[in-house]
C-alpha positions in Angstrom: 0.5 0.0 -0.2 1.4 3.4 -0.8 2.5 5.7 1.8 -0.1 8.5 0.4 -2.9 5.6 1.2 -2.1 4.9 4.4 -2.1 8.6 5.9 -5.1 9.0 4.0 -6.7 6.2 5.9 -5.0 7.5 9.2 -6.9 11.1 8.5 -10.1 9.6 8.1 -10.0 7.1 11.4 -8.9 10.4 12.9 -11.7 12.4 11.4 -14.1 9.6 12.3 -13.0 9.7 15.6 -13.4 13.1 16.6 -17.5 13.3 15.3 -17.5 10.2 17.9 -16.2 12.0 20.7 -18.2 14.8 19.6 -21.0 13.1 19.5 -20.0 11.7 22.7 -19.7 14.5 24.5 -23.0 16.1 22.6 -24.7 13.6 24.5 -24.1 14.9 27.6 -25.7 18.6 26.7 -29.7 19.5 27.1 -30.4 20.3 23.6 -31.9 24.1 23.8 -34.7 23.0 21.5 -36.0 20.9 24.6 -35.8 23.5 27.3 -39.8 24.6 28.4 -41.9 25.9 31.3 -41.9 23.2 33.9 -38.7 21.6 33.7 -35.8 21.1 37.2 -33.0 20.6 37.6 -29.9 21.0 40.0 -26.9 23.5 39.7 -23.5 23.4 41.0 -21.2 26.3 42.8 -19.5 26.4 46.3 -21.8 29.1 49.1 -18.9 28.2 51.0 -15.7 26.7 51.4 -14.5 24.3 48.6 -17.3 21.6 49.0 -19.5 22.1 45.9 -22.8 21.7 46.7 -26.4 21.7 44.5 -29.0 24.1 44.1 -32.9 23.4 42.7 -33.3 25.2 39.4 -37.0 25.4 38.0 -37.3 26.4 34.0 -39.2 29.6 33.8 -39.6 30.3 30.3 -36.4 30.4 27.3 -36.2 34.0 25.7 -34.7 34.9 21.9 -32.7 37.2 20.3 -32.4 38.7 23.9 -29.1 40.1 22.1 -27.2 39.8 18.5 -28.5 35.3 18.0 -28.7 34.5 21.1 -30.5 33.0 23.2 -31.1 33.0 27.2 -33.0 30.3 29.5 -35.1 31.5 32.3 -34.9 30.3 35.5 -35.7 30.2 39.6 -33.0 28.9 41.7 -33.8 28.0 45.2 -31.5 25.4 47.9 -28.5 26.6 49.9 -28.5 30.3 50.8 -30.5 31.6 47.6 -33.7 32.8 49.2 -31.8 35.0 51.9 -29.2 35.9 49.4 -30.6 35.7 45.8 -28.3 35.3 43.0 -24.9 35.3 43.7 -21.7 37.6 42.4 -19.4 35.2 41.5 -22.3 32.6 40.3 -20.9 33.3 36.7 -20.5 29.4 35.5 -22.2 27.5 38.0 -23.7 24.4 36.5 -27.1 23.7 35.4 -28.3 20.1 34.7 -31.0 18.5 33.1 -31.6 14.8 33.9 -28.4 14.0 34.6 -27.8 16.2 30.8 -25.7 19.7 30.9 -27.9 22.8 30.3 -25.5 25.6 30.7 -24.8 28.0 33.0 -25.9 30.6 35.6 -24.9 33.6 33.7 -27.5 36.8 34.3 -29.1 38.1 37.2 -31.8 41.2 38.0 -30.3 43.6 40.8 -32.2 44.2 43.5 -34.7 41.3 42.7 -36.4 39.8 45.1 -36.4 36.5 44.3 -33.5 34.9 42.7 -34.2 34.5 38.7 -31.1 33.8 37.0 -30.2 33.8 33.5 -28.7 30.2 32.2 -26.1 30.4 29.3 -26.6 27.4 26.8 -23.4 25.5 27.0 -23.4 25.2 23.7 -23.0 29.0 22.6 -20.2 28.9 25.5 -18.2 26.3 23.4 -19.5 27.4 20.0 -17.4 31.4 20.6 -14.3 29.5 22.4 -10.8 29.7 21.0 -7.5 28.1 22.2 -5.1 29.7 20.3 -2.1 32.3 20.7 -3.3 35.8 22.1 -2.9 38.5 20.0 -2.8 42.0 20.8 -6.9 43.7 20.4 -8.3 47.3 20.4 -9.1 47.3 24.2 -11.7 45.8 26.3 -15.1 47.0 25.8 -17.8 48.2 28.4 -20.1 45.7 30.0 -23.8 46.7 30.8 -24.1 46.4 34.7 -28.0 46.5 34.6 -30.6 48.9 36.2 -33.4 47.5 38.7 -35.4 45.0 36.7 -33.6 44.6 33.7 -31.5 41.5 33.0 -27.6 42.0 32.9 -24.4 39.9 33.4 -24.1 39.2 36.9 -21.4 41.3 37.7 -17.6 40.1 38.6 -16.4 40.2 42.5 -12.9 41.5 42.3 -11.2 41.0 45.4 -7.8 43.6 46.9 -5.3 43.0 49.3 -2.0 45.0 49.5 -4.1 48.4 47.9 -4.5 51.8 50.0 -8.6 52.1 51.4 -8.3 54.8 49.2 -7.6 52.7 46.0 -11.2 51.0 45.9 -13.4 54.5 46.0 -10.8 56.3 43.6 -11.1 54.1 40.8 -14.1 52.2 41.6 -16.3 53.8 39.3 -13.9 52.6 35.8 -14.4 48.7 37.6 -17.5 49.4 37.5 -18.1 50.5 34.5 -16.1 47.0 32.7 -18.6 44.6 34.9 -16.2 43.9 38.4 -17.9 45.2 41.7 -14.7 45.5 43.7 -16.2 44.8 47.9 -14.7 47.9 49.3 -13.9 47.6 53.6 -13.2 44.1 52.5 -10.0 42.5 50.8 -8.6 39.0 50.2 -5.8 37.8 52.3 -2.5 36.6 50.9 -1.4 35.9 47.0 -2.0 32.5 45.5 1.1 30.1 45.4 2.9 29.8 43.1 3.9 33.2 41.1 5.4 31.1 37.9 4.4 27.6 38.1 0.9 26.3 37.9 -0.3 23.2 40.3 -3.4 20.9 40.1 -2.9 19.6 43.4 -6.9 20.8 43.6 -8.7 19.0 40.7 -10.7 21.5 39.0 -14.6 20.6 38.7 -17.6 21.9 37.5 -19.0 24.3 39.7 -15.2 24.9 41.8 -14.7 28.5 42.2 -12.2 30.1 40.4 -9.8 33.6 40.7 -8.7 35.2 37.9 -5.7 37.1 38.7 -5.5 40.5 37.3 -2.5 41.9 39.7 -0.5 39.5 42.1 2.6 40.4 44.2 2.9 42.5 47.0 -0.1 43.4 46.3 -3.3 41.4 44.7 -6.6 41.7 42.7 -8.4 38.5 41.5 -11.8 38.3 40.2 -14.1 35.5 40.9 -16.1 33.2 39.0 -17.5 29.5 38.8 -16.0 26.6 36.5 -18.9 25.6 33.6 -17.5 22.6 32.1 -14.2 20.7 31.6 -13.2 19.0 28.9 -9.5 17.3 29.5 -7.7 19.7 30.2 -10.0 23.2 29.0 -12.2 24.8 31.1 -15.1 26.6 31.1 -16.5 29.5 33.3 -18.7 32.3 33.5 -21.5 31.8 31.3 -20.5 35.5 29.9 -17.6 37.9 29.0 -14.9 39.1 31.4 -14.0 41.8 29.5 -14.8 40.7 25.8 -11.2 40.7 25.6 -10.9 37.7 22.5 -7.3 35.5 22.6 -6.0 36.7 25.9 -4.1 35.6 29.2 -4.8 35.5 32.1 -3.8 33.4 35.1 -6.2 32.0 37.2 -6.3 30.0 40.6 -7.9 27.4 42.6 -10.5 29.8 45.4 -11.8 29.1 48.2 -15.4 31.1 49.4 -15.5 32.1 52.5 -18.7 32.9 53.3 -21.7 33.8 51.0 -23.1 37.8 51.8 -26.2 38.7 50.8 -26.8 42.5 50.1 -30.2 44.6 49.3 -28.7 45.2 45.4 -26.5 42.1 44.6 -24.5 39.3 47.3 -21.8 38.6 46.9 -19.3 36.0 47.3 -15.7 36.6 49.4 -13.2 34.0 48.1 -9.5 33.8 49.0 -7.6 32.1 45.5 -4.7 29.4 46.9 -2.4 28.1 44.0 -2.2 29.1 40.1 -3.7 25.9 38.2 -3.4 27.6 34.6 -4.2 30.2 32.5 -7.6 32.0 30.5 -6.8 31.7 27.5 -10.2 33.3 25.5 -12.8 35.5 26.5 -15.9 35.6 24.3 -19.5 37.2 24.4 -21.2 33.8 26.2 -17.9 32.5 28.2 -14.7 32.7 29.5 -12.2 29.1 28.6 -9.0 28.2 29.5 -6.3 25.1 30.0 -5.0 23.7 33.2 -1.9 23.1 33.4 -0.7 26.7 30.8 1.1 29.4 32.0 -0.2 32.7 31.3 2.6 34.9 30.7 2.8 38.6 32.8 4.5 41.5 33.1 6.9 41.9 36.2 5.7 45.5 38.0 8.6 47.2 40.2 7.8 50.1 42.1 10.2 51.5 43.7 9.5 55.0 46.3 12.2 57.3 47.9 10.6 58.6 50.6 13.2 61.7 52.9 11.2 60.4 55.9 10.9 56.3 55.5 13.5 55.9 52.7 13.7 53.6 49.6 10.5 50.8 49.7 10.0 48.9 46.6 7.0 46.9 45.9 7.2 44.0 43.3 4.4 42.5 41.2 2.8 40.7 38.5 -0.2 42.4 36.1 -1.6 40.9 33.2 -0.1 41.7 29.8 -3.1 43.1 27.8 -3.5 46.6 26.0 -6.0 48.1 28.7 -5.7 46.5 31.7 -1.6 46.7 31.6 -1.4 50.2 32.0 -4.9 50.9 34.2 -3.8 48.5 36.7 -0.1 49.7 36.3 -1.8 53.2 37.8 -3.8 52.0 40.6 -0.8 50.3 41.8 1.5 53.9 41.5 -1.7 55.5 43.2 -2.1 53.0 46.4 1.9 53.5 46.6 1.6 56.8 46.2 -1.7 57.0 48.6 0.1 54.8 51.2 3.5 56.3 51.5 2.7 60.0 50.6 0.4 62.9 52.4 -3.0 63.8 50.7 -3.3 67.1 51.2 -0.7 70.2 50.7 0.7 70.9 48.5 3.9 68.7 47.7 6.1 67.6 44.2 7.0 64.6 43.2 9.2 63.1 40.6 8.3 59.7 39.0 10.5 57.7 36.5 9.8 54.8 34.4 11.0 52.6 32.1 9.3 49.7 30.0 11.1 46.6 28.0 10.3 44.9 25.3 10.7 41.9 24.1 12.6 41.5 20.3 15.3 43.9 20.1 12.7 46.4 20.4 13.4 50.5 22.3 12.7 50.9 25.6 10.6 53.3 26.7 11.8 56.1 29.0 8.5 58.2 31.0 10.0 60.7 33.6 8.3 64.2 34.6 8.0 66.1 37.6 4.3 66.8 39.4 3.0 69.1 41.9 -0.3 69.8 43.6 -2.1 71.6 46.4 -3.9 68.1 46.4 -5.3 65.2 44.9 -1.3 64.8 43.8 -1.5 61.2 43.8 -3.9 60.3 41.3 -3.3 63.1 39.4 0.2 62.0 38.8 -0.6 58.5 38.7 -3.2 59.1 35.8 -0.1 61.2 33.8 2.6 58.8 34.2 1.0 55.7 32.5 -0.1 57.8 29.4 2.9 57.0 27.0 2.5 53.3 28.0 -0.9 53.3 27.3 -0.4 55.0 23.6 2.4 52.8 22.7 0.7 49.1 23.7 -2.5 50.3 22.4 -0.7 50.9 19.0 -1.6 47.1 17.7 1.9 46.6 16.5 2.6 42.5 16.8 5.7 42.5 17.6 4.9 45.2 21.0 5.6 42.7 23.8 5.9 43.8 26.9 8.7 42.2 29.2 8.9 43.9 32.2 8.0 47.6 34.0 9.1 49.5 36.5 8.7 52.8 38.0 11.0 55.0 40.5 8.8 57.6 42.8 10.5 60.2 44.8 9.3 62.4 46.6 10.5 66.6 46.5 10.5 68.3 49.9 8.2 71.2 49.0 5.8 73.3 46.0 9.1 73.2 43.8 7.0 75.0 41.0 8.6 77.9 38.3 7.0 80.2 36.5 8.9 81.9 33.9 8.5 86.3 34.0 11.7 87.2 31.7 14.1 86.4 28.7 16.4 87.2 26.4 19.3 87.7 24.4 22.9 88.4 24.9 22.3 91.0 21.8 19.9 91.7 19.7 21.5 92.0 16.1 24.4 89.5 15.7 26.0 88.0 12.3 26.7 84.4 10.9 28.8 82.4 13.3 28.0 84.6 16.9 27.3 83.1 19.9 24.7 84.0 21.6 23.1 83.5 24.9 19.1 83.0 25.9 18.9 84.1 29.3 15.6 82.9 30.8 14.8 84.3 34.7 12.1 81.8 36.8 9.8 82.4 39.7 9.3 80.6 42.6 7.2 80.7 46.4 8.7 82.7 48.8 10.1 85.3 46.7 12.1 82.7 44.9 14.4 83.6 41.3 16.7 81.9 39.9 18.4 82.7 36.1 19.0 79.9 33.3 21.0 80.5 30.5 21.6 78.8 27.1 24.3 79.4 24.0 22.8 79.2 20.4 26.0 79.7 17.7 24.3 81.1 14.5 25.2 78.5 12.0 27.2 80.4 9.3 25.5 81.3 6.1 22.3 82.1 8.2 19.7 84.3 5.9 19.4 87.6 7.2 16.0 89.2 8.3 14.7 88.2 12.0 15.1 85.2 14.0 13.3 83.9 16.8 13.8 82.2 19.9 9.9 80.8 21.1 10.7 79.6 24.4 8.2 77.6 26.5 7.9 74.7 28.7 6.9 71.1 28.3 3.0 71.3 27.9 3.4 74.5 25.0 6.1 72.0 23.3 4.3 68.7 23.6 1.4 70.4 22.0 3.4 72.2 19.5 4.8 68.5 18.0 2.5 65.9 19.3 -0.9 68.0 18.5 -2.9 65.4 16.3 -0.5 62.4 16.4 -1.7 59.0 16.0 -1.0 55.3 16.5 -2.1 55.1 12.9 0.2 57.1 11.6 3.2 55.4 12.4 4.5 52.2 10.6 6.3 50.5 12.8 6.6 49.9 16.7 10.2 51.1 16.9 9.4 53.8 15.4 6.7 54.3 18.2 8.0 54.5 21.1 11.4 56.1 19.6 9.2 59.3 18.9 7.1 58.7 22.3 10.5 59.6 23.9 10.5 62.7 22.5 7.9 63.7 25.1 9.3 66.5 27.3 9.2 66.5 30.7 8.7 69.1 32.7 11.7 69.9 34.1 12.8 72.7 32.4 12.6 74.9 29.2 12.2 74.4 25.5 13.9 77.1 23.1 12.7 76.9 19.4 14.2 78.4 16.5 12.5 79.5 13.4 11.7 82.5 11.3 8.1 84.3 10.1 8.3 82.5 6.6 4.9 81.5 5.6 5.4 77.5 5.6 2.4 75.0 6.1 2.6 71.7 7.6 -0.3 69.7 5.4 -1.0 65.8 6.6 0.6 62.9 4.9 2.2 59.9 5.6 5.7 60.6 5.1 8.8 62.3 6.4 8.1 66.0 4.2 4.9 66.8 5.2 5.3 70.8 4.6 5.2 73.2 2.0 7.5 76.2 2.2 7.0 79.4 1.3 3.5 79.0 -0.6 2.3 81.4 -3.5 0.1 83.5 -2.9 -3.0 81.4 -4.4 -2.2 78.4 -1.4 -1.6 80.7 1.3 -5.6 82.0 0.7 -6.5 78.8 0.7 -4.7 77.0 3.5 -4.8 80.3 6.4 -7.3 79.8 8.7 -9.8 82.4 8.4 -11.0 82.8 11.6 -7.0 84.8 12.5 -5.6 87.4 12.1 -3.2 88.3 8.8 -0.4 88.7 11.4 -1.2 85.6 14.0 -2.0 83.7 10.6 1.9 84.0 9.2 3.0 83.5 12.8 0.8 79.2 12.8 1.8 79.3 9.6 5.2 79.3 9.8 4.7 77.2 13.4 6.4 73.8 11.7 7.8 75.1 8.5 10.3 77.4 9.3 11.7 75.9 12.3 15.5 76.2 12.6 16.7 74.6 15.8 15.9 73.1 19.0 17.1 73.9 22.6 16.9 72.6 26.0 17.3 75.0 29.2 17.0 72.1 32.0 15.9 72.7 35.1 16.1 69.6 37.4 13.6 69.1 40.1 11.3 71.5 39.2 8.4 72.2 36.8 7.8 74.6 35.0 5.6 77.0 33.4 5.7 79.6 30.7 6.1 81.7 27.5 8.2 84.1 26.0 9.3 84.9 22.5 12.8 86.5 22.0 14.2 88.6 18.4 17.3 88.8 17.4 18.6 91.0 14.1 20.2 88.6 12.0 22.6 91.0 10.1 25.2 90.5 7.5 
C-alpha cells in the first residue's frame, strides 16, 4: 500500500474518532430545543469553603434574541442560602443540569430582585464561541452592561483586593464598575496565590469549582472570581458571560475558596480567596471564558520603588496581566496605591516619577519621566498621567510589541517645587552668522525665590538675514506643538512609535524653538516631508485660517515649516511653566 494511501486512511480514522467523541460529548448536553417551562434540574456551585453544593432549578421559559443571536433560559433558583441572598455575584458559570445533562451556566440576574431569578447561558453557545489559539493584540476591552433594577444583565464579577490602600477602591471603583467588576469596599482577600510563575493541579478543578482570575499578584493582589461550568480534559469553560470581551487573552487563574456568601439588598456576592495557580484563561468571548489547566500565562513583572525623605526606599514587586487596556490601567492603580500609602494626600507637594518599559524582540525601551506639583490630590494626578505614554504605545496594535517588564521609581521632593518663566532675553539684539548668542531666562517661585538659567546658540554660517525668533516654552506648549494630532496609525513600526514617544518633553525644563516667520504650512500625510515651504499667494489664501488675523496667520503657518533648531534649558527638580519669545536681527 502506498504511503499516501496509508496517510489518507489515518486521517479519515482520526476524523471519524473526532466526530464520535463530539457526538458522545453532545449526548451529555441538554438540547436547547427541548427546553420548556416546568422542567426541573439542579445546579452546582460553592457557597462556602471548597465543597461543591447542589441547588434546585425550575425552568421558567426561553428568551430568544435577547442579544444578537443570543438565547437565554430563564429559571428560578432555590436551595442553600439563595432564598436570603438571591443570585450571587461569583455564581457566574455555575453549571445547571436537567436529567443529568448539562444545560448551561448561571450567567445573568436582576439587580434588586426579591427572588433568585437567573438567566442561563446555553453550553452550546459557550463552547462554540471559545478559541484556544495564541493570544493576539486587540483594541481594548469594552465596557460591560451593568444592569439596572428590573433589567436582566450579566452578573457582576466580584473583585477582591489585598495590599492596596483604602482610597484605591474609592477612586477607581467607578472605572471597575464600567468594566463589569464589583470591588468590595472594606473587604479584601488575604494573601496571594501560591507559585507565582508555575502552575499546580493539587486541587482538582470540577464543574461548580470556584476560580480566581489574577489581574495583579505579588505585594499587591487583585483577583476576579467566577465558577467553572464544564471541564473537557484540560480545557475549562466558565462564567457564562464575557470577562472583558477581550478575545484571545492570557490571564492566570487559581483554585479558590469561598470564605462566606454575603447577602446584600442589590446584589449579594461571594467573598473568596485564591489558593494556587492551576492554569490560564485564553479565550474571553461574549458567552464565556475558556482556559487550559496546566498552562502558564505570560504576565508582566511590575516594580514600583518609592524614595521617601522620611521613610527611605521601599520597593513593591508584582505581576500584572499582559493586556493593552488592563496593563496601563492596573499599573496606574498600583502607582496610586503606592503613592497614597507613602505620601501625604493633602497640601502642596512635588513628585518625580521615572518609568521604564522593556520590550521583547530588541525593541527600544520606553522611557517615562516627569515632575508633578499640586496642592491636592497629587497621587491621582501623577498616577494617571505617568502611564499615558505606556497606554499610547501598547495601544498601537503592533503584533511584535510584547512587554517584558515595567518599573517605576517615585521620588518625593520636600516642597512645592514649581517655577514660572517671568522674563527672557538675548545677549544681543543684532548678530551675524558665526556669532554665539546667550539666551537667558528668569524663573520665579514661591517665597520670592528666583533663578536665572541660560543656554548658548551659535548662529550657523550662511544663516539668512532677517528676524530670528527664539520661542521659549514649557513642556506642555512644546509637546502640544510637536504631538498634537499624533496617532498610532500614522506611525509604521513599533520601534518608531516608541522612539517618537520617548521624545516627549518633561516639565523639568524649558524648550527653545528657533524659527523664522517665513510662510510655510504643515500638511497632513504619511511621509516625513509634510511641509509646504514658501507657498505662492494663491495657496496662502486657501490654506490660511480665516478665523485668525493676518499677522497671527503668518506666525501660526510658520510654526513648523520654518523651524531652524531646538535647545533645552534643563531645570532639574522643578516643574516649569510659562512662555516668552525673544527676537534677534541677523545682519550681514
